[in-house]
Backbone as CSV, one residue per row, in Angstrom:
resi,resn,N_x,N_y,N_z,CA_x,CA_y,CA_z,C_x,C_y,C_z
1,MET,29.519,70.191,100.589,29.749,71.557,100.186,28.812,71.959,99.041
2,LEU,28.537,71.022,98.129,27.649,71.354,97.019,26.230,71.604,97.499
3,SER,25.801,70.864,98.518,24.469,71.106,99.083,24.402,72.497,99.695
4,THR,25.453,72.903,100.383,25.519,74.244,100.956,25.495,75.290,99.846
5,LEU,26.261,75.057,98.798,26.280,75.966,97.653,24.885,76.117,97.055
6,GLU,24.179,75.006,96.886,22.817,75.049,96.340,21.881,75.832,97.254
7,SER,21.985,75.612,98.551,21.130,76.319,99.510,21.368,77.823,99.481
8,ILE,22.621,78.215,99.483,22.957,79.639,99.455,22.464,80.273,98.155
9,ALA,22.655,79.572,97.047,22.189,80.095,95.757,20.674,80.270,95.771
10,THR,19.953,79.286,96.272,18.493,79.355,96.320,18.034,80.513,97.198
11,GLU,18.629,80.639,98.377,18.257,81.710,99.310,18.492,83.100,98.714
12,ASN,19.455,83.206,97.822,19.816,84.501,97.246,19.377,84.663,95.794
13,ASN,18.506,83.772,95.354,17.982,83.813,93.988,19.107,83.848,92.946
14,LYS,20.083,82.959,93.150,21.243,82.863,92.255,21.306,81.473,91.632
15,ILE,22.122,81.339,90.633,22.343,80.058,89.978,23.601,79.430,90.580
16,PRO,23.510,78.193,91.090,24.692,77.565,91.679,25.714,77.163,90.621
17,ALA,26.952,77.513,90.856,28.036,77.197,89.931,29.246,76.708,90.711
18,LEU,29.948,75.776,90.123,31.177,75.251,90.706,32.319,75.739,89.829
19,THR,33.093,76.665,90.348,34.137,77.277,89.536,35.522,77.009,90.108
20,GLU,36.478,77.032,89.222,37.883,76.851,89.571,38.119,75.562,90.342
21,PHE,37.540,74.467,89.851,37.758,73.162,90.462,38.828,72.424,89.665
22,GLY,39.294,71.327,90.197,40.176,70.482,89.412,41.086,69.616,90.239
23,TYR,41.778,68.762,89.542,42.744,67.826,90.110,44.000,67.978,89.265
24,ASN,44.987,68.669,89.792,46.186,68.988,89.023,46.858,67.734,88.463
25,SER,47.130,67.747,87.202,47.806,66.699,86.439,46.947,65.464,86.191
26,LEU,45.753,65.420,86.747,44.798,64.341,86.498,45.459,62.964,86.442
27,PRO,46.047,62.514,87.557,46.765,61.239,87.540,45.866,59.996,87.602
28,PHE,44.562,60.186,87.682,43.609,59.088,87.780,42.846,58.996,86.461
29,ALA,42.994,57.892,85.722,42.458,57.745,84.364,40.949,57.935,84.276
30,GLU,40.218,57.552,85.287,38.758,57.641,85.228,38.195,58.697,86.189
31,TRP,38.966,59.728,86.435,38.561,60.760,87.389,37.259,61.444,86.995
32,TRP,37.060,61.737,85.721,35.893,62.506,85.278,34.583,61.780,85.543
33,THR,34.534,60.473,85.315,33.267,59.751,85.482,33.123,59.075,86.837
34,THR,34.219,58.654,87.454,34.091,57.943,88.724,34.320,58.817,89.951
35,ALA,34.888,59.968,89.778,35.095,60.883,90.908,34.286,62.166,90.712
36,PHE,34.610,62.930,89.699,33.948,64.222,89.503,32.452,64.064,89.245
37,TRP,32.077,63.271,88.258,30.658,63.116,87.939,29.891,62.532,89.114
38,LYS,30.455,61.526,89.758,29.772,60.923,90.915,29.582,61.950,92.023
39,GLY,30.467,62.913,92.117,30.348,63.956,93.129,29.294,65.006,92.835
40,ILE,29.008,65.246,91.563,28.062,66.319,91.220,26.725,65.833,90.677
41,GLU,26.627,64.575,90.284,25.445,64.114,89.548,24.127,64.257,90.294
42,ASN,24.124,64.224,91.595,22.879,64.346,92.356,22.627,65.768,92.866
43,HIS,23.364,66.708,92.326,23.210,68.107,92.707,22.681,68.902,91.522
44,HIS,22.186,70.075,91.801,21.654,70.951,90.755,22.626,72.099,90.502
45,ILE,23.782,71.730,89.995,24.813,72.704,89.674,24.654,73.044,88.193
46,SER,24.440,74.298,87.892,24.138,74.681,86.516,25.371,74.921,85.662
47,PHE,26.512,75.117,86.306,27.692,75.524,85.564,28.923,75.056,86.312
48,VAL,29.858,74.437,85.599,31.137,74.079,86.199,32.254,74.615,85.306
49,LEU,33.302,75.049,85.937,34.437,75.606,85.211,35.716,75.120,85.877
50,ALA,36.479,74.310,85.145,37.751,73.818,85.678,38.778,74.946,85.718
51,TRP,39.754,74.785,86.593,40.856,75.723,86.663,41.642,75.627,85.370
52,ARG,42.505,76.550,85.113,43.189,76.666,83.841,44.308,75.642,83.651
53,ASN,44.661,75.459,82.421,45.832,74.665,82.074,46.987,75.639,81.880
54,ALA,47.893,75.671,82.837,49.024,76.596,82.771,50.118,76.071,81.859
55,GLY,50.132,74.755,81.661,51.170,74.174,80.806,52.472,73.972,81.562
56,LYS,53.548,74.016,80.835,54.864,73.759,81.413,55.335,74.957,82.217
57,LYS,55.752,74.688,83.447,56.237,75.739,84.332,57.760,75.855,84.220
58,VAL,58.310,76.897,84.813,59.743,77.164,84.760,60.554,75.973,85.280
59,ASP,60.037,75.305,86.311,60.775,74.170,86.885,60.619,72.882,86.075
60,GLY,59.914,72.944,84.950,59.744,71.784,84.078,58.496,70.965,84.352
61,SER,57.837,71.226,85.473,56.611,70.486,85.784,55.454,71.033,84.950
62,MET,54.403,70.237,84.851,53.216,70.631,84.098,52.086,70.936,85.073
63,GLU,51.284,71.931,84.744,50.107,72.248,85.543,48.910,72.312,84.602
64,PHE,47.982,71.353,84.808,46.771,71.348,83.988,45.645,70.684,84.767
65,PHE,44.436,71.102,84.471,43.257,70.616,85.182,42.200,70.044,84.245
66,VAL,42.417,70.185,82.949,41.572,69.579,81.923,42.530,68.819,81.010
67,PRO,42.176,67.589,80.648,43.134,66.798,79.867,43.352,67.337,78.460
68,TYR,44.500,67.040,77.955,44.829,67.329,76.561,44.826,65.988,75.826
69,LYS,44.842,66.022,74.518,44.811,64.811,73.706,45.901,63.839,74.162
70,GLU,45.520,62.608,74.369,46.395,61.505,74.776,46.837,61.572,76.238
71,GLN,46.330,62.510,77.025,46.615,62.536,78.457,45.873,61.362,79.110
72,LEU,46.336,60.889,80.232,45.795,59.719,80.916,44.277,59.729,81.061
73,SER,43.665,60.866,81.369,42.218,60.923,81.596,41.425,61.435,80.389
74,ALA,42.072,61.602,79.243,41.408,62.170,78.068,40.230,61.322,77.587
75,ASP,40.383,60.019,77.546,39.276,59.155,77.104,38.100,59.249,78.066
76,ASP,38.381,59.293,79.346,37.311,59.401,80.335,36.625,60.769,80.258
77,PHE,37.397,61.808,79.955,36.794,63.124,79.772,35.772,63.080,78.633
78,MET,36.100,62.358,77.572,35.160,62.235,76.445,33.902,61.477,76.872
79,LYS,34.036,60.509,77.750,32.854,59.822,78.289,32.015,60.812,79.087
80,PHE,32.662,61.634,79.889,31.977,62.675,80.658,31.280,63.653,79.712
81,TYR,31.967,64.056,78.681,31.426,64.983,77.673,30.155,64.424,77.041
82,LYS,30.122,63.132,76.806,28.999,62.492,76.121,27.839,62.120,77.040
83,LEU,27.973,62.325,78.338,26.868,62.020,79.238,25.636,62.827,78.845
84,GLU,24.486,62.229,78.998,23.242,62.891,78.609,23.010,64.197,79.356
85,ARG,23.451,64.274,80.593,23.168,65.448,81.416,24.246,66.524,81.374
86,THR,25.275,66.347,80.560,26.265,67.412,80.420,25.959,68.216,79.162
87,LEU,26.281,69.472,79.219,26.051,70.381,78.102,27.279,71.273,77.983
88,PHE,27.913,71.211,76.847,29.111,72.005,76.609,28.781,73.142,75.645
89,GLU,29.733,74.023,75.420,29.503,75.220,74.615,28.893,74.895,73.254
90,LYS,29.381,73.866,72.607,28.888,73.525,71.270,27.375,73.266,71.294
91,GLU,26.919,72.473,72.254,25.487,72.185,72.364,24.705,73.406,72.821
92,ALA,25.278,74.194,73.700,24.600,75.407,74.171,24.385,76.383,73.018
93,MET,25.364,76.488,72.139,25.227,77.369,70.978,24.107,76.882,70.055
94,GLN,24.008,75.575,69.875,22.958,75.015,69.027,21.567,75.286,69.614
95,GLN,21.478,75.329,70.917,20.206,75.590,71.577,19.918,77.079,71.711
96,LYS,20.856,77.906,71.299,20.715,79.361,71.325,20.355,79.872,72.721
97,LEU,21.048,79.341,73.722,20.795,79.720,75.108,21.220,81.146,75.416
98,TYR,22.111,81.685,74.623,22.675,82.983,74.925,22.104,84.105,74.074
99,GLN,21.038,83.823,73.369,20.419,84.870,72.544,19.177,85.399,73.229
100,GLN,18.904,86.644,72.998,17.733,87.272,73.610,16.498,86.974,72.803
C-alpha cells in the first residue's frame, strides 16, 4: 500500500503521507521499531501522523495509538524517536523548516 501511495503522490506532484495510522492500545512492546519502522523504512514517506489518544471511554476501556509514559511500548517509541531518519517537531523547529 505504501508503494501505491508513493506512486500516486509522485504522479500528482504531491508529498506522500501516512495519516491516521495506529495499533489501538499498543499491546506489543516493540511495535514501533520491529513492526511500524520495518514497514516504512524502505519507503519515501515524508510525514506520518498516528490516530489520536482518546483516553478512557465510557465503558472503562482505553483508546490510544501513541504510548504514554510507562505504557508497554513507551521505551520502544523512544528508540523510534531517536532513529537517525526520524524527525519530530522539536528537530523540525530547530531546522526552521516552516519559515519562509
